[in-house]
Backbone as a ProteinNet text record, in pm:
[ID]
protein_1_A
[PRIMARY]
MRREKRAAGEAKGEREGEPKKACCMVSEMLEEAGIDRARARQIRRQVLEGVILMCQWQLQRMEERREGSPPGRRGRKIDVE
[TERTIARY]
7130.5	7267.2	7348.2	7437.8	7524.9	7653.4	7697.8	7825.8	7934.9	8049.1	8160.8	8229.5	8271.4	8347.1	8492.2	8551.1	8690	8781.7	8904.1	9004.5	9032.6	9087.2	9109.7	9198	9300.6	9392.2	9352.6	9244.1	9204.7	9106.2	9143.1	9057.3	8965.4	8866.8	8770.2	8842.5	8814.8	8874.3	9014.9	9066.1	9202.5	9206.6	9099.6	9098.7	9199.8	9242.5	9345.2	9301.6	9383.8	9356.6	9268.6	9214.8	9129.6	9205	9208.1	9272	9182.7	9243	9166.8	9081.1	8965.5	8878.2	8937	8915.4	8970	8916.5	8787.7	8729.6	8795	8830.8	8896.8	9037.6	9107.1	9242.2	9238.9	9140.8	9128.4	9098.3	9005.9	8971.8	9095	9175	9296	9396	9412.2	9505.8	9460.5	9332.3	9280.5	9298.4	9274.2	9290.6	9435.9	9529.3	9671.7	9715	9650.4	9683.5	9614.9	9525.4	9457.3	9338	9281.4	9166.4	9043	8944.4	8822	8721.3	8607.9	8508.1	8456.9	8431.9	8378.9	8478.7	8605.8	8709.4	8723.9	8717.6	8726.6	8608.8	8489.4	8370.8	8385.6	8441.2	8462	8562.3	8670.3	8771.2	8711.9	8636.1	8572.2	8479.1	8401.7	8309.5	8385.7	8493.8	8574.2	8633.4	8681.5	8739.2	8631.7	8515	8407.1	8360.7	8351.3	8313.8	8419.7	8546.5	8654.4	8645.9	8613.3	8598.7	8481.8	8370	8253.8	8289.2	8358.2	8398.8	8490.4	8585.1	8675.8	8599.5	8502.8	8423.6	8340.3	8280.9	8202.6	8290.9	8410.9	8504.2	8544.3	8570.1	8608.8	8494.7	8370.8	8255.5	8240	8262.2	8253.4	8358.9	8480.1	8586	8549.1	8488.9	8449.7	8340.7	8245.9	8138.5	8196.3	8287.7	8349	8427.6	8498.4	8578.1	8487.4	8374.3	8281.6	8218.3	8182.7	8118.8	8218.6	8343	8443	8501.2	8506.3	8569.5	8462.7	8487.4	8391.8	8389.6	8274.7	8265.9	8353.5	8413.5	8495.4	8639.1	8671.4	8808.1	8887	9003.1	9087.9	9225.5	9300.4	9435.9	9525.5	9633.4	9724.7	9839	9883.3	9999	10123.8	10222.4	10348.4	10463	10575.2	10694.2	10781	10831.2	10918.7	11058.4	11154.9	11293.5	11358
11180.2	11170.4	11293.2	11330.2	11444.5	11396.2	11469.6	11438.3	11520.7	11458.9	11530.8	11614.6	11733.3	11816.9	11773.5	11759.7	11715.4	11832.8	11819.1	11920.5	11917.7	12024.1	12035.4	11923.8	11883.3	11781.2	11639	11623.4	11491.9	11427.7	11316	11246.6	11149.1	11102.3	11008.3	10880.3	10832.7	10709.2	10724.8	10846.1	10866.6	10941.6	10931.7	10998	10930.6	11004.2	10955.3	10826.6	10723.6	10597.3	10501.8	10543.3	10455	10411.1	10281.5	10235.1	10265.2	10270.8	10293.2	10171.1	10193.3	10083.1	10015.1	9882.7	9806.6	9855.7	9889.5	9935.5	10064.9	10151.5	10277	10250.4	10157.5	10125.2	10065	9977.8	9917.4	10025.5	10115.2	10224.4	10308.7	10337.8	10416.3	10343	10213.3	10134.7	10132.5	10111.2	10109.4	10245.8	10351.1	10486.6	10512	10469.1	10488.2	10408.2	10291.3	10207.9	10256.7	10353.9	10408.2	10324.5	10248.2	10163.6	10226	10259.4	10317.3	10207.7	10247.4	10149.8	10061.9	10122	10045.4	9937.9	9973.8	9877.3	9767.9	9804.3	9705.5	9608.3	9660.5	9575.3	9480	9531	9448.7	9336.2	9368.1	9267.5	9163.1	9208.8	9117.6	9020.3	9073.3	8989.2	8885.4	8928.1	8835.5	8724.7	8760.4	8660	8560.9	8610.1	8520.2	8430.4	8483.7	8401.5	8294.9	8329.8	8232.1	8120.3	8154.7	8054.5	7962.3	8019.4	7938.2	7843.6	7894.1	7811.5	7697.8	7727.8	7625	7517.3	7557.6	7461.6	7373.7	7433.1	7355.2	7254.6	7296.4	7207.9	7091.6	7123	7019	6919.1	6968.6	6879.9	6791.1	6846.9	6769.5	6658.8	6691.7	6590.3	6478.8	6515.4	6414.3	6323.7	6380.8	6302.5	6205.7	6253.7	6169.3	6055.5	6084.5	5983	5875.3	5915.9	5822.1	5732.5	5789.2	5712.7	5623.4	5666.2	5594.9	5472.2	5466.1	5352	5255.9	5126.6	5029	5031.9	5003.8	5008.6	4902.5	4938.6	4843.8	4834.4	4890.7	4882.3	5002.3	4975.4	5082.5	5077.7	5183.5	5189.5	5086.4	5050.9	4951.8	5021.7	4960.7	5014.1	4954.1	5038.9	4990.3	5044.1	4975.7	5021.8	5100.9	5211.6	5296.6	5290.1	5266	5256.7	5392
10578	10627.4	10586.8	10672.2	10642.1	10578.7	10480.1	10417.4	10483.7	10501.2	10560.5	10454.5	10493.5	10401.1	10407.2	10290.9	10283.7	10254.1	10296.6	10266.2	10116.6	10063.5	9919.4	9864.3	9935.4	9886.8	9922.2	9994.3	10042.7	9945.8	9888.5	9792.9	9865	9793.5	9849.8	9893.5	10012.9	10061.9	10115.9	10117	10163.1	10295.4	10372	10501.9	10594	10688.9	10780.9	10849.8	10840.4	10907.9	10829.1	10715.9	10636.5	10511.3	10484.5	10360.6	10240.9	10124.6	10002.6	9973.2	9914.7	9875.9	9753.7	9744.5	9632.2	9498.7	9494.8	9367.9	9321.8	9415.3	9379.1	9326.4	9387.5	9342.5	9202.3	9175.2	9042.4	8939.6	8972.2	8880.7	8848.9	8950.4	8928.8	8840.6	8863.5	8782.9	8637	8614	8477.3	8410.5	8486.5	8432.6	8395.7	8480.4	8452.6	8330.6	8308.1	8193.2	8066.1	8080.9	7964.4	7921.3	8013.5	7982.2	8046.2	7964	8017.6	8053	8108.8	8154.4	8040.6	7925.3	7811.5	7769.2	7764.1	7724.4	7830.5	7957.9	8065.7	8058.7	8031	8017.6	7898.4	7788.5	7669.1	7698.2	7766.9	7801.3	7896	7996.4	8091.3	8018.1	7923.1	7846.4	7763.6	7699.1	7619.2	7705.9	7823.5	7914.5	7956.9	7994.8	8036.9	7922.8	7802.1	7687.3	7661.3	7681	7664.3	7766.7	7890.9	7996.5	7964.1	7918.3	7881.6	7767.9	7666.7	7552.9	7597.3	7686.5	7735.5	7813.4	7895.5	7972.4	7879.9	7776.3	7681.1	7608.9	7571.5	7503.1	7594.5	7721	7817	7836.5	7849	7863.2	7740	7621.9	7498.6	7497.5	7539.6	7545.9	7642	7756.8	7855	7798.7	7724.7	7663.6	7560.1	7476.2	7373.5	7436.7	7542.9	7610.5	7669.6	7726.7	7788.2	7681.5	7566	7459.4	7386.6	7374.8	7297	7363.6	7493.7	7560.1	7612.1	7594.5	7646.2	7799	7858.9	8005.2	8071.3	8183	8258.1	8210.1	8097.6	8046	8095.5	8149	8202	8138.7	8163.8	8112.7	8182.3	8115.9	8172	8242.7	8351	8423.1	8363.2	8341	8285.5	8372.3	8367.3	8438.7	8342.2	8390.5	8309.9	8370.1	8283.9	8330.5	8337.4
[MASK]
+++++++++++++++++++++++++++++++++++++++++++++++++++++++++++++++++++++++++++++++++

């Protein structure tokens, strides 16, 4: 495949009529914020580990609730004034 030659001021993805790619916009935002790839990867990993931990905690709560209440027993409805 042939690569097109770009004008000196024309950046990748900024050709006339073409919108910028989302990945390029994210990279630019991270660069402007001073976050490099390694730091972004570290933050992504921490967020995913937090989500996993939250899901495990929720599953544990559901298991405890199922074991703690006798079968067939439900909450009572009350009227609030």
